[in-house]
DRENKOLVO-67396 format. One record per atom (N, C-alpha, C): x, y, z; residue in one letter. Coordinates in steps of 0.2 Angstrom, whole numbers, padded with zeros to 4 digits, always signed. Each point is the difference from the previous one (the first is absolute). Layout:
XYZa ...
! end
This chain:
-0026-0066+0024m +0005+0007-0004m -0005+0005+0001m +0002+0004+0006l -0004+0006-0001l -0001+0006-0004l -0007+0000-0001c -0001+0006-0004c -0007+0002+0004c +0002+0009-0004f -0009+0003-0001f -0003-0002-0004f -0009+0001+0005s -0007-0001-0005s +0003+0005-0005s -0008-0001-0007k +0001+0006-0002k -0006+0007+0001k -0002-0003+0010k -0004+0005+0002k +0004+0004+0003k +0006-0005+0001i +0006+0006+0005i +0003+0007-0005i +0004-0004-0005k +0004+0002+0000k -0006+0006-0009k -0006-0001+0001y -0007+0005-0005y -0003+0007+0005y +0003-0001+0009g +0000+0000+0003g +0003+0010+0006g +0004-0003-0003l +0010+0001-0001l -0001+0003-0007l -0002-0002-0005q +0000+0007-0006q -0005+0003+0003q -0007-0001+0001f -0004+0009+0000f +0002+0000+0004f +0003+0000+0008l +0002+0005+0005l +0007+0007-0004l +0001-0005-0004l +0006+0004-0001l -0002+0005-0004l -0004-0001-0005f -0002+0003-0003f -0005+0010+0002f -0003-0007+0006l -0005+0008+0002l +0007+0004+0007l +0006-0005-0002d +0003+0005+0004d +0006+0003-0003d +0000+0000-0007v +0002+0007-0006v -0004+0002-0006v -0006-0004+0001d -0009+0005-0003d +0001+0009+0003d +0000+0004-0004s -0001+0005+0004s -0007+0006+0002s -0003-0007-0001e -0008+0003+0002e -0001-0003+0006e -0005+0007+0006d -0001-0001+0006d -0004-0009-0001d -0006-0003+0000y -0002-0006-0003y +0001-0002-0005y +0005-0006-0004t -0002-0004-0005t -0003-0003+0001t -0005+0001-0006d -0009-0005-0005d +0006-0007-0002d -0004-0004+0004i +0003-0007+0000i -0002-0003-0010i -0004+0002-0004q -0001-0001-0007q +0011+0003-0001q +0000+0005-0001r +0006+0001-0001r +0007-0003+0003r -0004+0000+0006a +0010-0003+0004a -0003-0010-0004a -0005-0004-0001s +0002-0001-0007s +0004-0001-0002s -0004+0002-0004l +0004+0002-0008l +0006+0002+0000l +0000+0002+0005s +0008+0003-0002s +0007-0004+0004s -0001-0004+0005c +0002-0007+0001c -0003-0006-0001c -0006+0000-0007d +0002-0009-0001d -0004-0005+0003d -0003+0001+0004i -0005+0001+0005i -0003-0004-0001i -0005-0006+0003p -0008-0001-0005p -0005+0003+0008p -0002+0005-0005h -0004+0004+0004h -0003-0001+0006h -0006-0007-0003k -0002-0004+0010k +0003-0002+0001k +0007-0003-0001f +0003-0005+0005f +0004+0009+0002f +0000+0006-0002l +0003+0003+0003l -0004+0005+0009l -0005-0002-0006e -0008+0003+0006e +0003-0002+0008e +0000-0008-0003g +0000-0004+0009g +0007+0001+0002g +0003+0000-0002i +0010+0002+0003i -0003+0007+0001i -0005+0006+0000a +0003+0006+0004a -0007+0001+0003a -0005-0006-0001v -0007+0000+0007v +0008-0007+0007v +0002-0004-0003s +0005-0001+0007s +0006+0003+0002s +0005+0006-0005l +0002+0007+0004l +0000+0005+0003l -0010-0002+0000k -0002+0004+0004k +0000+0000+0004k -0007-0008+0003k +0000-0002+0004k +0003+0001+0008k +0008-0003-0003k +0007+0001+0003k +0003+0006+0002k -0005+0007-0004g +0003+0006+0005g +0005+0000-0006g +0002-0001-0004i +0003+0001-0008i -0004+0008-0003i -0003+0002-0002l -0002+0005-0002l -0006+0001+0001l -0002+0003-0004e -0007+0005+0004e -0006+0002-0011e -0004-0001+0005v -0002-0001-0006v -0006+0008+0000v -0003+0002-0009k -0005+0008+0002k -0003+0000-0007k -0005-0003+0002r -0007-0002-0004r -0005+0007-0004r +0001+0000-0006g -0002+0004-0001g +0003+0006-0007g -0001+0004-0004a +0003+0005-0003a +0008-0001+0002a +0005+0001-0004g +0003+0000+0002g +0002-0003+0009g -0001-0006-0002g +0004-0004+0006g +0002-0006-0004g +0004-0007+0004g +0003-0007-0003g +0006+0001+0008g +0003-0003-0003y +0004-0002+0007y +0006+0003+0000y +0003+0002+0009r +0008+0000-0002r +0003+0000+0007r +0008+0001+0002l +0000-0004+0005l -0003+0005+0008l +0001-0007+0002l -0004+0005+0008l +0006+0002+0005l +0009-0004-0001h +0003+0004+0000h +0003+0001+0000h +0006+0004-0002p +0006+0000+0001p +0005-0004-0003p +0005+0000-0007a +0002-0007-0006a +0006-0002+0009a +0001+0001+0001k +0007+0001+0005k -0002-0006+0008k -0005+0001-0001e -0009-0002+0005e -0001-0007-0002e -0001-0001-0004i -0005-0005-0002i +0008-0008-0006i +0000-0006+0007t +0007-0002-0005t -0002-0007-0003t +0002-0004-0002l +0001-0005-0004l -0005-0007+0000l +0004+0000+0011g -0006-0005+0002g -0007+0001-0002g +0003+0007+0005q -0011+0002+0002q -0002-0002-0008q +0002-0002-0005i -0005+0004-0004i -0001-0007-0002i +0004-0007-0001v +0001-0003+0002v -0005-0005+0001v +0002+0001+0007e -0005-0003+0007e -0009+0003-0003e -0001+0008-0002a -0004+0001-0005a -0007-0004-0004a +0009-0004-0004l -0004-0001-0005l +0001-0007-0002l +0002-0003+0002d +0003-0011+0000d -0005-0001+0008d -0002-0009+0001s +0002+0002+0007s +0006-0004-0003s +0003-0001+0011v +0006+0000+0002v +0000-0005+0003v +0005-0005-0001s +0002-0007+0004s +0006+0001+0001s -0004-0002+0010s +0005+0003+0006s +0005-0005-0001s +0003-0001+0007k +0004-0004+0001k -0002-0009+0002k +0002-0005+0002s -0002-0003+0001s +0000-0003+0008s -0006+0000+0002t +0000-0002+0005t +0002-0009+0003t +0000-0004-0002v -0001-0005-0002v +0005-0006+0002v -0001-0003+0005k +0003+0001+0008k +0004-0008+0001k +0006+0000-0003n +0003-0008-0001n +0010+0001+0001n +0000-0006+0007n +0004-0003+0004n +0006+0001-0004n -0001-0004-0004e +0007+0000-0007e +0002+0006+0000e +0007-0003+0001l +0005+0005+0000l +0001+0005-0008l -0001-0005-0005t +0004+0004-0005t -0005+0004-0003t -0010-0003-0001n -0005+0005+0003n -0001+0004+0002n +0004+0002+0004q +0002+0005+0006q +0003+0007-0004q +0005-0006+0000v +0006+0006-0005v -0003+0006-0008v -0001-0006-0003v -0004+0001-0004v -0009+0006-0002v -0002-0002+0006e -0005+0006+0003e +0002+0005+0002e +0009+0001+0004e -0002+0007+0002e +0007+0004-0005e +0001-0003-0005t +0005+0002-0004t -0008+0002-0006t -0003-0003-0002l -0007+0004-0002l -0001+0005+0002l -0004+0001+0007n -0003+0004+0002n +0003+0007+0001n +0009-0002+0001s +0007+0005+0004s -0004+0005-0009s +0001-0004-0005t +0001+0002-0009t -0005+0003+0001t -0008-0002-0001i -0007+0003+0000i +0002+0009+0005i -0001+0002+0006d +0003+0005+0005d +0004+0002-0004d +0005-0002-0003e +0008+0002-0003e -0004+0004-0006e -0002-0003-0005f -0006+0002-0008f -0007+0007+0006f -0003-0003+0001w -0006+0010+0004w +0006+0004+0002w +0008-0002+0001k +0000+0005+0005k +0004+0008-0005k +0002-0004-0007v +0001+0001-0006v -0004+0003-0004v -0007-0002-0001m -0006+0002-0002m +0000+0004+0003m -0001+0004+0009h -0003+0004+0001h +0006+0007+0002h +0006-0004-0004n -0001+0010+0000n +0004-0002-0006n -0003-0002-0007i +0001+0003-0008i -0007+0003+0000i -0001+0007-0002s -0006+0009+0002s +0002-0004-0006s -0006+0003-0005l -0006+0003-0003l +0004+0007-0003l +0002+0005+0005h +0004+0006-0005h +0007-0002-0002h +0003-0007+0004q +0006-0002-0003q +0000-0005-0009q -0007-0004-0001i +0000+0000-0003i -0003+0004-0004i -0002+0004-0002q +0001+0007-0003q +0004+0001-0003q +0005+0002+0005q +0006+0004+0001q +0005-0007-0008q -0001-0004+0002k +0000-0001-0005k -0004-0001-0008k -0005-0001+0000y -0001+0003-0007y +0003+0007-0002y -0002+0006+0003y +0002+0006-0001y +0009-0004-0002y +0004-0002+0002e +0006-0002-0003e -0001-0005-0006e -0005-0005-0002s +0003+0000-0008s -0005+0002-0002s -0001+0005+0001a -0010+0003-0005a +0009+0008+0000a +0007+0002+0002d +0000+0003+0000d +0007-0005-0006d +0001-0004+0003k +0003-0005-0009k -0004+0001-0005k -0007+0001-0002l -0003-0003-0007l +0001+0010-0001l +0004+0004+0006m -0006+0006-0005m +0007+0001-0008m -0002+0002-0004y +0003+0001-0003y +0000+0012-0001y +0007-0001+0000y +0003+0007-0002y +0002+0005-0009y -0001+0003+0000i +0002+0005-0005i +0003+0003+0001i 
! end
């Protein structure tokens, strides 16, 4: 069964928080508390995202993290690739026909998976966040 690691889930949650936060730069401690993510774990995630060019950091007073690019330009695929080692397609050569058919099927499935992942933007996830928040809003 395919499932995503906590690192990916927390990283996506952190990026969503940065995207909807009103501050120019978001302090990692505040993000950790707001998102209920262990502080040290979130620091490691932030470093990985910074290295892959998804986040920028400002040190000192008023510093913190923010998205380096607009949310529409950051894809779920980029986030997953930045936070987890991604296994590639099989390259084992075997002339047996059943093996060839299975490998071809699985490799094409992986290709389709990554196409989907690279077509979902952080902005689209943000829209789902706002739709969910509107459902929770009580009007008097």
